[in-house]
N, C-alpha and C positions, 0 to 999 in steps of 0.2 A: 095679323097673322091671327091663325086660326086657333082655335080651341086645341087641337090635335095636334100645332105644331108645337102649340106655349106647353103642352104633355111632355111633347117630345123632350124637348132644352131642359125644361124643368126634371125629367127625370134622367138626361144626362148632367147634369148640373151636380143633382143628388149625388146621382154614382162618381162624379167625380171626387164630390168632398169625401164621400166614404173611403173611393180609390189612395187617394192622399192618407188620411185618417187612418186604408189598415196597411200605405207603403211608411210611414212614420212609426206603427205598429214594432213593425217588421224589423227598421234600421235602430230604435232603438236601443241604447246600450248602457252600459256604470259606464266609464272612465276615467282613468284615476294615474296620474306623473307621480312616478313615485324620484323625489330628487338626492335620495340618499338611504347605502346598503351598508351591510356590515357583514364582511365573511374573514372567515380565519383558517390560517394552515400553521402546522407547530414545523420550525425548521429542526431538520434532523442533527443531532450534537455528531462533531470532531472533535477525537480527542486518543489520535494514536500516539501513543508512549513509547520512552525507552526508559528504562531506569540506567540508562549506560551513556546519557546524553553529558552528563557533568561531573565525569566519576572516572574513573583507569578500572578498565578492563584488564582482571587479571586473569594470565594464558596461564593454564595447566598441564604438568603433563600427564599424560595416558596412563603410566606407572609408578607403582614404587620402586622406582632403582635400589642397588644393591650399594650398601656405604661403602663399600667394598672394591668399586667402581666408579662413582658416582658421586658427589654432595649431595646433599637433599638440594630441589630449588635450583640445581644449577640443571642447562640443557650442553648437549657436545654433539656430537658422531655420531648416530644410533640411537638417538631419541627423539619422539615426537609428541603431541599433545593437542592440546585445542582450546579456542578463546571461546567463552561463552558470549553469547552477545542476547538480551532480551528485549522481547518488541512487547506491544502490549494493544489492542484491543477492545478491553475493556467495557473504556464508556466511552466509547463513541455508538453510532446508532445509523453510522453507512460500513459498510467495507471498504478495505485499504487494500492498492497494493503498495510493495517493500520491495525497498532496494535497497540492498547488503554491500558496498565495497571500500575495500582499500581508498581510502587519505592519504596517510604517510607511512612509512612503516620506515626508523631509523634502525641501523646499525646490522640488516639482516643479513647475517650468516652467509656469504656466496653461494652455500650448497643447500640451504634449507628451502623449502617450500612451502607456500601456502594451500590447500585445497579446500572447498567446498563440501567435501565427503570425506569419510570416515576410512573407505579403504583409497585413498591419496590416488584418486585416478581422475579428476576432473580439477581443473585447474582454478584458486579464486586470484582476479586480478581486480584493475580498473576497465578494461577490458568486459572482463568474465567474473560479474557480478552474482551475487546469491538474492533472487528474485520469489516472490510468494505472497498468498492471497491469507488477509485474514478477514472472516466474516462481521457483522454489527456483535458488537459485545462477545468477541472471542479472549477468553482469557490471555494471562501471560503466557510468551511461548519462547522455550529461548534455541535461537539458533546458531551452533559450532560454524567456526570459522577452524579449521583442522594446518596443522603445520607439521612436517615432516625433513629429519634432518637425518637424510643419507647416511649410514658406515663408510659408505665409500660410492665415495661419486667416479665415477666415469667422462673425460670431456667426449671430443668427433670422434678422436682416432683409438676410441677404448685405451686410453690411456688412464689408471686410476691415479700416477705420482699428481699430474693437473692437477685433481680434484683434492687429492692428501696435502696438497703443500696450499689452496685458500683454505683448507678445513686448518690446519696448522698456522696462519696465517693469522687466519680469526682468534686460535686459541690464544697467541701471544700477545694479542691487546682485546683482552674481551672487555667489551661494551655491554650493554643493556639494552638489550632489543625489545625497541617498541613500536609498541602500531594503534593508527586509530583509524576513525572507519565513519563512511560517510555513510547514513539508514537515513532514508526520505517514504516516504511515505503518499500515495496518489489517492483520491479516492477513484474507490469503483465504481463506475458508471450505472444507475438503474435500470435493471431491463423488465418487462413487465409479463 
C-alpha cells in the first residue's frame, strides 16, 4: 500500500473516531427513573343540613285572629298560615340543589290547600315540590310551605253547600293536622 493510501486510510480512521466521539457527546444525557411521587388534592366538604330533620315543624297562623271569632292557635275555614323549613349549606364547600316535598299529610281538612307561595297561586304537592339551589357556604335559609283554608269553597257545580258540608264535618270531629316533609339535597356539578 502506498504511503498516500495509508495516510488516507489513517485519516479516515481518525475522522471516524472523531465522528463517533462527537456523536456520543451529542446523544449523552442525564437519565433518571422516578419510582414514586406524591400528589395531593383536598376533597370538598359535604354538609347540607336542616334543623327540622328530627324535630316537629310547627306551622303558624299568618295573623292573630280576634279571640271573639277564633280560639288562639286553632285553624278553621277562613284562616291561613305557613310552615317554616330551615335548610343550611353553611358548612358545605360545594353547591347543593334542594328539593322539599310533602311526605305525609294526616288529618288535612278537605278544603285546606298547600302552596309554594304566599299568594296561594302555586300548589305544593309531591309532584309540585319546592326546589332551589344553595351556594357553597350559604347561610341558613327558611323556606315556607303556605296553607290556606278558604272561608267558602265551591264545588264543580259552583255550589257552596258541598264545601260547607265538608268543612262542617272536619269541625265536628276535629283532629290535629300533621305534615311531614322529604327534604333532599344533591351536589351541584362543578363548572369551569
